[in-house]
C-alpha positions in Angstrom: -0.1 -0.1 0.0 1.3 3.5 -0.8 2.3 5.8 2.0 -0.6 7.8 3.1 1.0 11.3 2.1 1.4 9.8 -1.5 -2.4 9.0 -1.5 -3.1 12.5 -0.2 -1.0 14.0 -2.8 -2.6 11.9 -5.6 -6.2 13.0 -4.4 -5.1 16.8 -4.4 -3.4 16.4 -7.6 -6.7 15.1 -9.1 -8.8 17.9 -7.6 -6.3 20.4 -9.0 -6.4 18.9 -12.4 -10.3 18.6 -12.5 -10.4 22.4 -11.1 -12.1 21.6 -8.1 -9.9 24.0 -6.3 -10.1 27.5 -7.7 -6.8 28.7 -9.3 -7.3 32.1 -8.0 -7.6 31.1 -4.4 -5.2 29.3 -1.8 -5.7 25.7 -1.1 -7.2 24.7 2.2 -4.8 25.2 5.0 -2.8 22.3 6.5 -5.0 22.0 9.5 -8.3 21.8 7.3 -6.6 19.1 5.2 -5.2 17.2 8.1 -8.8 17.2 9.5 -10.4 16.2 6.3 -8.0 13.2 5.7 -7.8 12.4 9.3 -3.9 12.6 9.5 -1.3 14.8 11.1 0.0 18.3 9.8 3.4 16.6 9.1 1.7 14.1 6.6 0.0 17.0 4.9 3.4 18.9 4.6 4.9 15.7 3.1 2.1 15.5 0.5 2.4 19.3 -0.4 6.1 19.0 -0.7 5.6 16.1 -3.4 3.1 18.7 -5.2 5.6 21.5 -5.2 8.5 19.2 -6.5 6.1 18.1 -9.3 5.3 21.9 -10.1 1.8 21.9 -9.4 1.7 24.4 -6.3 3.8 26.9 -4.5 3.9 28.5 -1.3 3.8 32.3 -0.2 5.0 32.8 3.4 2.0 33.6 5.6 -0.3 33.5 2.5 -0.9 29.8 1.9 -0.4 27.3 -0.9 -1.4 28.1 -4.5 -1.8 26.4 -7.7 0.7 27.4 -10.3 -1.0 29.4 -13.1 1.0 27.5 -15.7 0.4 23.9 -14.3 -2.1 23.1 -17.2 0.7 23.7 -19.8 2.6 20.6 -18.4 2.7 17.9 -21.2 -0.5 15.8 -21.4 1.9 12.9 -22.0 3.8 12.9 -18.9 4.0 9.9 -16.6 4.6 9.6 -13.1 7.6 7.2 -12.8 7.0 6.2 -9.0 3.4 6.0 -9.1 0.9 3.8 -11.2 -3.0 3.3 -11.2 -4.0 2.7 -14.6 -4.0 4.8 -18.0 -7.6 5.3 -17.5 -7.1 6.9 -14.1 -4.0 8.7 -15.1 -5.3 10.6 -18.0 -9.1 10.9 -17.1 -8.9 14.5 -16.4 -7.3 15.2 -19.7 -9.8 13.9 -22.0 -11.6 10.7 -22.9 -9.3 7.4 -22.5 -10.3 4.4 -24.9 -8.8 1.0 -25.6 -8.4 -1.1 -28.9 -7.8 -4.8 -28.3 -5.3 -5.9 -30.6 -4.8 -9.4 -29.4 -6.3 -11.5 -26.3 -5.5 -15.2 -25.6 -4.7 -17.5 -22.8 -1.5 -19.5 -22.9 1.4 -20.7 -20.6 4.1 -18.4 -19.7 7.7 -18.5 -20.9 10.6 -18.5 -18.6 11.1 -14.7 -18.4 7.4 -14.4 -17.5 7.8 -17.2 -14.8 10.4 -15.4 -13.2 8.8 -11.8 -13.5 5.3 -13.2 -12.0 6.7 -15.9 -9.7 4.7 -18.4 -11.2 5.2 -22.0 -12.6 5.4 -23.2 -16.2 1.8 -24.9 -15.9 0.0 -21.6 -14.7 -1.9 -20.1 -17.4 -1.8 -16.5 -18.1 -3.7 -13.9 -20.0 -1.6 -12.3 -23.0 -3.2 -9.4 -24.4 -2.0 -6.1 -26.3 -4.1 -2.9 -26.2 -4.0 0.2 -28.0 -4.5 3.1 -25.6 -6.2 6.5 -27.0 -6.4 9.6 -25.4 -9.1 11.8 -27.3 -8.8 9.5 -30.3 -4.9 9.8 -30.4 -2.8 6.9 -30.2 -1.1 7.1 -26.8 0.6 3.7 -26.0 0.6 0.1 -27.2 0.6 -2.1 -24.2 1.7 -5.6 -24.1 0.5 -7.4 -20.8 0.8 -10.8 -19.1 -1.3 -11.3 -16.0 -1.9 -14.7 -14.1 -5.4 -16.3 -14.7 -5.7 -17.3 -11.0 -5.2 -13.7 -9.8 -7.7 -12.2 -12.3 -10.3 -14.9 -12.9 -13.2 -13.8 -15.5 -11.1 -11.2 -17.4 -12.9 -10.7 -20.6 -12.7 -8.3 -23.8 -15.2 -5.9 -22.5 -12.8 -5.2 -19.3 -9.9 -4.9 -21.8 -12.0 -2.2 -23.8 -12.8 -0.2 -20.6 -10.6 -0.5 -17.6 -8.7 -3.6 -16.3 -7.7 -1.9 -13.0 -11.3 -0.8 -12.3 -12.1 -4.6 -12.6 -9.1 -5.6 -10.6 -9.8 -3.0 -7.8 -13.6 -2.7 -7.6 -14.9 -5.9 -8.7 -12.1 -8.4 -7.4 -11.2 -6.1 -4.4 -7.6 -6.3 -5.0 -5.2 -3.5 -3.9 -2.4 -2.4 -5.8 0.9 -1.8 -3.9 3.3 -0.3 -6.7 5.5 -1.1 -9.4 8.9 -1.6 -10.7 9.8 0.0 -13.8 12.6 -0.1 -16.4 12.5 2.7 -19.0 14.4 2.6 -22.2 14.7 3.8 -25.7 13.9 1.3 -28.7 13.5 1.3 -32.3 9.9 0.8 -33.2 8.7 -2.7 -34.4 6.1 -3.6 -36.8 3.2 -3.1 -34.4 4.5 0.2 -33.2 4.5 1.4 -36.9 1.1 0.1 -37.5 -0.6 1.5 -34.3 1.3 4.4 -33.0 1.7 5.9 -36.5 5.7 5.5 -36.1 8.0 5.7 -39.1 11.0 3.4 -39.1 13.5 6.1 -37.9 11.2 7.3 -35.0 12.4 6.2 -31.6 9.7 4.6 -29.1 9.9 4.7 -25.3 9.5 1.5 -23.7 8.3 1.1 -20.0 9.0 -2.5 -18.9 7.0 -3.0 -15.8 5.9 -5.2 -12.9 2.9 -4.3 -11.0 2.6 -5.7 -7.3 -0.5 -6.4 -5.1 -0.2 -5.1 -1.6 0.9 -8.4 -0.4 3.9 -8.4 -2.8 2.5 -10.6 -5.3 3.2 -9.8 -8.9 0.1 -9.1 -10.7 1.2 -7.8 -14.3 4.2 -7.9 -16.4 3.9 -5.6 -19.3 5.8 -3.7 -22.0 4.3 -0.5 -22.9 5.4 1.5 -26.0 5.1 5.2 -26.3 5.9 7.4 -29.4 9.0 9.6 -28.6 6.6 12.7 -29.1 3.9 11.2 -26.9 6.0 10.2 -23.7 7.9 11.5 -20.8 8.6 10.1 -17.3 8.4 12.4 -14.2 10.5 11.2 -11.4 9.8 12.8 -7.9 12.6 12.2 -5.4 11.4 13.2 -1.7 14.8 12.1 -0.2 
């Protein structure tokens, strides 16, 4: 489970992006937020520090915390490198997120998938590829492997809407976090077909393992983004 200040920062971020907080007024003070989220003022300070580092808010001595006027100019394609809760949730305040199912099948895992998901060779997995679109524009091409035993009943309609909504709301599973490796690659045939890449256009690949709160690997995936539709934001609170 993510630290409480991370969850609070996530909620305040969504409120800012959805314009729930007026841009011309300061955010609720730390005492009010601590009472609302049933936590300490120190935890609220940690959450605010994360939002300051991300460039969403700033503080004025004695006046409070304000939303940066240019925060809406931040790239719509930027991803949080240290947080993950699905594309539908990530981009929901920036438009309509939709999915096109390119492939969906059941099979047995190869050695790399067995190692990444901590499963045996005889444990069936879902193997699916989805094109994710934002406002109809190709955003990413995601190749995902999930153990059938962890996500029973997954079907095409879930893939076309939100897999993580099904996992969290229907199955009641909780996501703890992710391990990610980011690299630049040349586009493959599927990238050129679905992401409208040219042979000379680089793509950004995010190889990731998503974990449940008990540490069980839920997903092993390779997500490809066009070079002009990608960016990873890393926030260091050390």
